[in-house]
C-alpha positions in Angstrom: 21.7 1.7 5.9 23.8 -1.0 7.6 25.4 -3.2 4.9 24.2 -6.5 6.5 20.6 -5.2 6.6 20.9 -4.1 3.0 22.1 -7.6 2.0 19.3 -9.3 4.1 16.6 -7.1 2.5 17.9 -7.9 -1.0 17.8 -11.6 -0.3 14.4 -11.4 1.3 13.0 -9.4 -1.6 14.0 -12.1 -4.0 11.9 -14.6 -1.9 8.9 -12.2 -1.8 9.1 -11.5 -5.6 9.1 -15.2 -6.3 6.0 -15.5 -4.0 4.3 -12.7 -5.9 5.1 -14.3 -9.2 3.5 -17.6 -8.0 0.3 -15.6 -7.2 0.1 -14.0 -10.7 1.4 -10.7 -9.4 4.6 -8.8 -10.4 7.3 -7.8 -7.9 10.3 -5.4 -8.1 13.1 -4.5 -5.7 14.2 -0.9 -5.4 17.5 -0.3 -3.5 16.5 3.3 -2.7 13.5 5.6 -2.7 14.8 7.2 -5.9 14.9 3.8 -7.6 11.4 3.1 -6.3 10.1 6.3 -7.8 11.8 5.5 -11.1 10.2 2.0 -11.2 6.8 3.4 -10.3 6.9 5.9 -13.1 7.9 3.2 -15.6 4.7 1.4 -14.8 2.5 4.4 -15.3 1.8 5.4 -18.9 1.8 9.0 -19.9 -1.7 10.5 -19.8 -3.0 7.8 -17.6 -5.7 8.5 -15.0 -4.2 7.9 -11.6 -5.5 8.0 -8.1 -4.7 6.6 -4.7 -5.8 6.2 -1.1 -4.0 7.7 1.9 -0.7 6.1 0.9 2.1 7.7 2.9 4.7 5.5 1.2 3.9 7.0 -2.2 4.4 10.5 -0.7 7.7 9.5 0.9 9.3 8.4 -2.3 8.1 11.6 -4.1 5.6 9.8 -6.4 2.6 12.1 -5.5 4.6 15.2 -6.5 5.5 13.6 -9.8 1.9 12.7 -10.5 0.6 16.2 -9.7 3.3 17.9 -11.8 3.7 15.4 -14.7 1.7 14.5 -17.7 -1.0 12.5 -15.9 -4.6 12.8 -15.1 -4.1 12.7 -11.3 -7.4 12.5 -9.4 -6.4 14.1 -6.0 -9.2 13.4 -3.6 -7.7 15.8 -1.0 -8.2 18.7 -3.5 -11.8 17.7 -4.4 -14.7 19.3 -2.6 -16.8 16.1 -3.1 -14.4 13.5 -1.7 -16.9 10.7 -2.2 -17.2 11.5 -5.9 -13.3 11.6 -6.1 -13.1 8.2 -4.4 -15.7 6.7 -6.8 -13.5 7.7 -9.7 -10.9 5.3 -8.5 -12.9 2.3 -9.7 -12.5 3.4 -13.4 -8.9 4.7 -13.1 -6.1 3.4 -15.2 -3.8 3.1 -12.2 -4.4 3.0 -8.5 -1.5 3.7 -6.1 -1.5 1.9 -2.7 0.7 0.4 0.0 0.1 -2.5 2.2 -0.3 -2.5 6.0 1.7 -5.7 5.9 2.7 -8.5 3.6 4.2 -12.0 3.9 7.5 -13.4 2.7 5.6 -15.5 0.2 3.7 -12.6 -1.4 0.3 -12.3 0.4 -0.8 -8.6 0.9 -2.8 -7.6 4.0 -4.8 -4.4 4.3 -7.2 -2.9 6.9 -9.6 -0.1 6.0 -12.3 2.0 7.7 -14.3 3.4 4.8 -13.4 0.5 2.4 -12.6 2.8 -0.5 -9.0 1.6 -0.5 -9.5 -2.1 -0.1 -12.4 -2.2 -2.5 -10.3 -0.4 -5.2 -7.4 -2.8 -4.6 -9.8 -5.8 -4.9 -11.6 -4.7 -8.0 -11.9 -1.7 -10.4 -8.7 0.0 -11.5 -7.0 -1.5 -14.4 -3.6 -1.6 -12.6 -2.7 -1.4 -8.9 0.8 -0.4 -7.9 1.9 -1.1 -4.3 4.8 0.8 -2.7 6.0 -1.3 0.2 8.9 -0.7 2.5 10.8 -3.8 3.6 9.7 -3.0 7.2 6.3 -4.3 6.4 7.4 -7.8 5.3 6.3 -10.5 7.9 7.0 -14.2 8.1 3.4 -15.3 7.5 -0.2 -14.2 7.2 -0.7 -14.4 11.0 2.3 -12.1 11.5 1.1 -9.8 8.8 -2.3 -9.5 10.3 -0.8 -8.8 13.8 1.4 -6.1 12.3 -1.6 -4.5 10.5 -3.7 -4.5 13.7 -1.0 -3.6 16.3 1.4 -1.3 14.3 -0.4 0.2 11.4 -3.8 0.7 12.8 -2.8 2.4 16.1 -0.5 4.8 14.4 -3.1 5.7 11.8 -5.7 6.2 14.6 -3.3 8.5 16.4 -2.5 10.3 13.1 -6.1 11.0 12.5 -6.8 12.0 16.1 -9.4 9.2 16.5 -10.9 8.1 19.8 -10.1 4.4 19.8 -8.5 2.2 22.4 -5.5 1.5 20.2 -4.8 5.2 19.9 -4.5 5.3 23.7 -2.7 1.9 24.3 -0.7 1.5 21.1 -2.0 -2.0 20.4 -5.2 -3.5 19.1 -8.0 -4.0 21.6 -10.4 -5.6 19.0 -12.7 -2.7 19.7 -16.1 -1.8 18.3 -15.5 1.9 18.8 -17.5 4.3 16.5 -14.1 5.6 15.5 -12.6 2.3 14.6 -10.7 2.1 11.3 -10.5 -1.7 11.4 -13.8 -2.3 9.6 -12.8 -4.2 6.5 -9.9 -6.7 6.2 -8.5 -7.6 2.7 -6.1 -10.4 2.2 -4.8 -10.5 -1.4 -3.4 -14.0 -2.0 -3.8 -14.2 -5.8 -4.5 -11.9 -8.7 -7.2 -13.3 -11.1 -5.9 -10.9 -13.7 -2.3 -11.0 -14.8 -0.4 -7.7 -15.1 -2.8 -6.0 -12.7 -1.0 -6.0 -9.4 2.5 -4.7 -9.2 4.5 -4.5 -5.9 7.6 -2.4 -5.6 9.6 -3.5 -2.5 11.7 -0.6 -1.2 14.9 -1.1 0.7 13.8 1.4 3.4 11.3 1.9 6.2 8.2 3.5 4.6 4.8 4.2 5.9 3.4 2.7 9.1 
């Protein structure tokens, strides 16, 4: 990575972490994917029950492989015949792994969901939520974060899942009511009511969508 981008990301991460702290959330800065993986594992107790939504960022840093092969009770919804039952287990899990579709420089997290299993688990249920967030997802304010979630993350995910939505065809949000829409629920996390529940690992890399 370009040295100036590296320096900018480190400085911006300090601002984001301060914002998270003011919102009763914990923030960490990882200079590489390897550092992000190490930080995530430090936050997950041995033997903990762990699950996640469709978090590409966690896969990209190698966290999913570690959870599958390590001393954890990893609830892998993709390996379960009854995916709804697997999703429901998330609400009583020790740790939930997630990312954000976007977040702001002052620590607000923005997520959009189709089935609501991910945003509902983030909002309430699991004892601890760990976000893996690439610095590419940090936006100046909530309006910018919402625009990123709707015009970058949502179209790419719609294309990834082969959905028949206007954004999958145009590449930007059309504010549709398509039966295939994945923009059903919007979650803005601006404060954590419970301390030591939400942990955000900022990664000096482009991760996810």
